[in-house]
C-alpha positions in Angstrom: 115.2 68.7 90.3 118.2 69.0 92.5 118.2 67.2 95.9 117.2 70.1 98.1 114.8 69.3 101.0 112.8 71.7 103.3 115.7 71.0 106.1 118.2 73.0 103.9 119.2 76.6 104.5 121.5 77.5 101.6 125.1 78.6 103.1 124.7 81.8 101.0 121.5 83.1 102.6 121.5 86.6 104.3 118.8 88.2 106.0 119.1 92.0 106.0 122.5 91.5 105.3 123.6 89.0 107.9 124.6 85.3 107.1 122.3 83.0 108.8 122.0 79.1 109.2 118.9 77.3 110.5 119.8 77.7 114.1 120.4 81.5 113.5 116.9 81.5 111.9 115.1 79.9 114.8 116.8 82.2 117.2 115.8 85.2 115.0 112.3 84.1 114.9 111.8 84.2 118.6 113.2 87.6 118.7 111.0 88.9 116.0 108.0 87.3 117.9 109.0 89.1 121.0 110.2 92.3 120.2 109.2 93.0 116.5 106.5 95.1 114.9 103.5 93.2 113.7 104.9 92.3 110.4 108.1 91.1 111.8 106.0 88.9 114.3 104.3 87.2 111.5 108.0 86.5 109.7 108.9 84.7 113.1 105.7 82.8 113.2 106.1 81.5 109.8 109.8 80.8 110.3 109.2 78.5 113.6 106.3 76.6 111.8 108.9 75.9 109.0 111.6 74.5 111.2 109.3 72.7 113.9 110.2 69.3 112.7 106.8 68.6 110.9 106.9 67.8 107.0 103.9 70.1 106.5 102.7 73.4 107.1 98.9 74.7 107.1 98.2 77.5 104.6 95.0 79.7 104.2 93.7 79.7 100.6 92.5 83.0 99.2 89.5 81.3 97.5 90.5 81.7 93.8 89.6 78.1 93.1 86.6 78.0 95.4 85.7 78.5 98.9 88.4 79.8 101.3 89.9 76.8 103.1 92.8 75.6 105.3 95.2 73.6 102.9 97.7 71.3 104.7 100.9 71.6 102.6 104.1 69.3 102.5 107.1 71.8 103.0 108.9 69.9 100.1 106.2 71.1 97.5 107.0 74.8 98.6 111.0 73.9 98.3 110.0 72.4 94.7 108.0 75.6 94.0 111.2 77.8 95.0 113.6 76.0 92.7 111.1 76.1 89.8 111.2 80.1 90.2 114.8 80.1 90.5 115.4 78.2 87.4 112.6 80.3 85.3 114.1 83.7 86.5 117.4 82.5 86.5 118.1 83.5 90.3 121.6 82.8 91.7 123.0 82.2 95.0 124.0 85.9 96.4 121.4 87.7 94.4 120.1 90.4 96.0 116.1 90.4 97.0 113.4 92.6 98.5 110.9 91.2 100.9 107.8 93.7 101.0 105.0 91.4 101.0 102.7 90.5 104.0 103.7 87.0 105.2 99.9 86.0 105.6 99.9 85.7 101.9 101.3 82.5 100.2 103.2 84.9 98.0 104.8 86.5 101.1 105.6 82.8 102.6 107.1 81.9 99.2 109.7 84.9 99.1 111.1 83.6 102.5 111.4 80.0 101.3 113.0 81.2 98.0 115.3 83.0 99.8 116.7 80.5 102.2 116.6 77.6 99.4 118.1 79.5 96.9 120.6 81.5 99.0 119.4 84.9 98.1 120.6 88.0 100.0 117.1 89.2 101.1 116.1 92.6 102.9 112.5 92.7 104.7 110.7 96.0 104.8 107.4 97.1 106.0 104.8 95.6 103.6 103.5 99.1 102.7 101.9 100.6 99.6 105.2 102.4 99.0 107.8 99.7 99.7 110.7 101.7 98.0 110.6 105.0 99.6 114.0 106.0 100.8 115.5 102.9 99.6 118.3 103.3 97.2 119.5 99.6 97.3 119.8 98.0 94.1 117.9 94.4 94.1 118.1 91.6 91.5 114.9 90.2 92.3 111.7 91.5 93.9 107.8 90.6 94.1 104.9 93.1 94.6 101.2 93.5 94.3 100.0 95.9 91.5 99.3 98.9 94.0 103.1 98.6 95.2 104.3 98.6 91.7 102.1 101.6 90.7 103.5 103.6 93.7 107.1 102.7 93.0 107.3 103.6 89.2 110.1 106.2 90.1 112.2 103.8 92.1 112.0 100.7 89.7 115.2 101.8 88.1 117.0 99.8 91.3 115.0 96.7 90.5 116.4 94.4 87.8 113.5 91.8 87.7 110.1 92.3 89.2 107.3 90.0 89.6 103.9 91.7 90.1 100.9 89.3 91.3 98.0 88.9 93.4 95.7 90.9 91.4 95.2 91.8 87.7 97.6 94.4 86.2 95.6 97.2 84.7 96.3 98.6 81.2 97.5 102.0 82.5 100.0 100.4 84.9 101.1 97.8 82.4 102.3 100.6 79.9 103.7 102.4 82.9 105.8 99.5 83.8 107.0 99.1 80.4 108.6 102.6 80.4 110.9 101.4 83.2 114.3 99.8 83.0 113.2 96.9 85.2 112.3 93.3 83.6 108.8 93.0 84.8 106.6 90.0 84.8 102.9 89.5 85.7 102.5 86.0 87.3 99.6 83.6 87.4 99.0 81.5 90.3 97.2 80.5 93.7 97.7 79.0 97.3 96.8 75.6 95.8 100.1 75.9 93.3 102.5 77.4 95.8 102.1 80.9 94.2 102.7 81.2 90.6 102.7 78.5 88.1 103.3 80.8 85.0 104.3 84.2 84.1 104.7 86.7 81.2 106.7 89.7 80.5 104.7 92.9 80.7 103.3 93.7 77.0 103.1 89.9 76.0 99.6 88.3 75.8 100.4 84.5 76.7 101.7 83.3 80.1 104.5 80.9 79.9 104.4 78.1 82.3 107.2 77.1 84.8 109.1 73.8 84.3 107.7 70.4 85.2 104.0 71.7 84.6 101.3 70.6 82.2 98.2 72.6 81.4 94.8 71.7 79.7 91.2 72.6 79.6 87.9 71.3 80.8 84.7 71.3 79.0 83.8 74.7 80.5 87.2 76.1 78.9 88.8 76.6 82.4 92.3 76.0 82.9 93.3 72.6 84.5 96.9 72.4 86.1 99.1 69.4 86.4 101.8 70.1 88.8 102.8 67.0 90.5 105.9 68.6 92.1 103.7 71.3 94.1 100.3 69.3 94.2 99.2 65.8 94.5 96.0 66.6 92.9 95.0 68.2 89.2 93.7 71.6 90.0 90.7 72.8 88.2 90.6 76.5 87.9 87.8 78.9 87.4 89.9 80.8 84.9 88.6 80.7 81.1 91.7 80.7 79.0 92.8 80.0 75.4 95.6 77.2 75.2 98.2 78.7 72.7 100.5 75.5 72.9 101.5 73.2 75.7 103.7 75.9 77.3 101.5 78.9 76.9 98.0 80.1 77.7 96.1 83.4 77.5 94.0 84.3 80.4 90.4 85.6 79.3 88.4 85.8 82.2 86.7 84.1 85.5 83.7 81.8 85.0 82.1 83.1 88.0 82.2 86.7 86.5 80.7 85.5 83.0 77.3 87.6 82.4 74.7 85.6 80.6 72.6 88.4 78.9 69.8 86.8 76.9 71.7 83.7 76.3 75.0 85.6 75.1 78.0 84.7 77.4 80.3 87.9 77.9 83.5 87.8 79.6 83.8 91.1 81.8 87.8 90.9 81.8 87.8 91.1 77.9 85.4 94.1 77.8 87.2 95.9 80.7 90.6 95.2 78.5 89.2 96.9 75.6 87.9 99.9 77.5 91.0 100.3 79.5 92.6 103.4 77.7 89.3 105.3 77.5 88.2 105.3 81.1 90.7 107.0 83.5 88.9 106.2 86.9 88.7 103.0 88.3 85.9 100.9 86.9 84.6 97.6 86.0 81.7 95.7 84.3 79.5 92.9 85.5 75.8 91.6 85.4 72.9 92.6 87.5 69.3 90.9 87.3 67.2 91.8 84.4 63.5 90.7 83.8 63.9 90.4 80.1 67.7 89.4 79.8 68.2 87.3 82.7 71.2 89.4 83.4 72.1 92.9 81.8 75.7 94.1 81.4 76.4 97.3 83.6 79.6 99.7 83.7 80.4 100.7 87.3 82.8 103.7 87.6 84.4 105.1 90.6 83.9 108.7 91.4 81.1 111.5 90.6 78.7 111.3 87.7 80.3 112.7 84.6 79.6 113.3 80.9 81.7 111.3 78.4 81.7 110.5 74.7 79.9 107.1 74.3 82.0 106.7 71.3 84.2 104.8 73.5 82.0 101.8 73.3 82.8 101.6 69.4 85.6 99.4 70.3 83.2 96.8 71.6 80.9 94.3 69.9 77.3 94.9 69.8 76.3 92.6 73.0 79.4 93.9 75.0 78.2 97.6 75.2 76.8 98.5 78.7 73.2 98.8 79.0 73.7 101.0 82.3 76.3 103.0 83.8 76.5 103.3 87.5 78.8 105.6 89.6 79.9 104.7 93.2 82.0 106.7 95.5 84.5 103.9 96.1 84.7 100.5 94.6 85.4 98.1 97.4 88.6 95.9 97.0 90.5 93.2 98.9 93.6 93.8 100.5 95.7 93.0 97.5 93.9 95.1 94.9 91.2 92.6 93.6 87.8 94.4 93.0 84.9 92.9 95.0 82.6 92.6 92.3 79.8 90.7 93.8 79.9 92.9 96.7 79.6 96.2 94.5 76.9 94.6 92.2 74.7 93.5 94.9 74.4 97.0 96.3 73.3 98.3 93.2 
């Protein structure tokens, strides 16, 4: 690992086309906080926290690996993560990057850190659902959540490499992204790992881990991450995976989403993947209490009740076929597009 510390600002770093050093960034931060829009104020707040002289920064976790909490993180681990991303995606000083994520998420914070550590020429725009509208600039690198990528399909010709994370990429979106000229990667990670620790090209099944990371499974089949450069502790996730080899794994589903129906354990994410090409409306499968089975598998579809051919369930194994279908006017989601499964199921 190169001898780069959290005190560094790369001499090739540009923000909105202007070269800035450490002192410049501090001045810009005060200006953003005083005169900027809300998203600009959050950028200013983070940059002041970064350059405040402390070796650590406090981050809010999303709850991916447990109850949401404040995570005190060494700034150097974020630098190490930025360097690993730069190596994995072959990012070079002077590469043009787009910053369109909210700074309150670790993914947004890490885009800023990557930019001044790696020496990127980064433009920031309002973190909206349509970040590329009226923007003809060609970018070497960008990061988006699935909703942003979906709304930017016609503009992705101007993005060379795009990483998509924060929520699962659906089958329809994956197929659409494969038709673009951009090299698009789905990422895997969480706040505890300083955003992604693995990525895969769209169309591929297995995630490839970043440098200096080891993976294994616990007795529940969940992914265990050993990434000493970004976390002092081994991270036990709630994600059920198949380990392909020491560098690759396949995500199967979340252990807290597993439906135990009559003693048969079902993975909703696997079932949803099989149905993705047959149901056009937003949908998911999950379990609700049942007097006989303990839990019964149900299909929840967004929109008005409709008749459709139950032959679509022929792709499913015997026990994977839903026992009941529910229609809801709106499937609740988090800010970054993750379905609030338990909330919707509890209302049923």
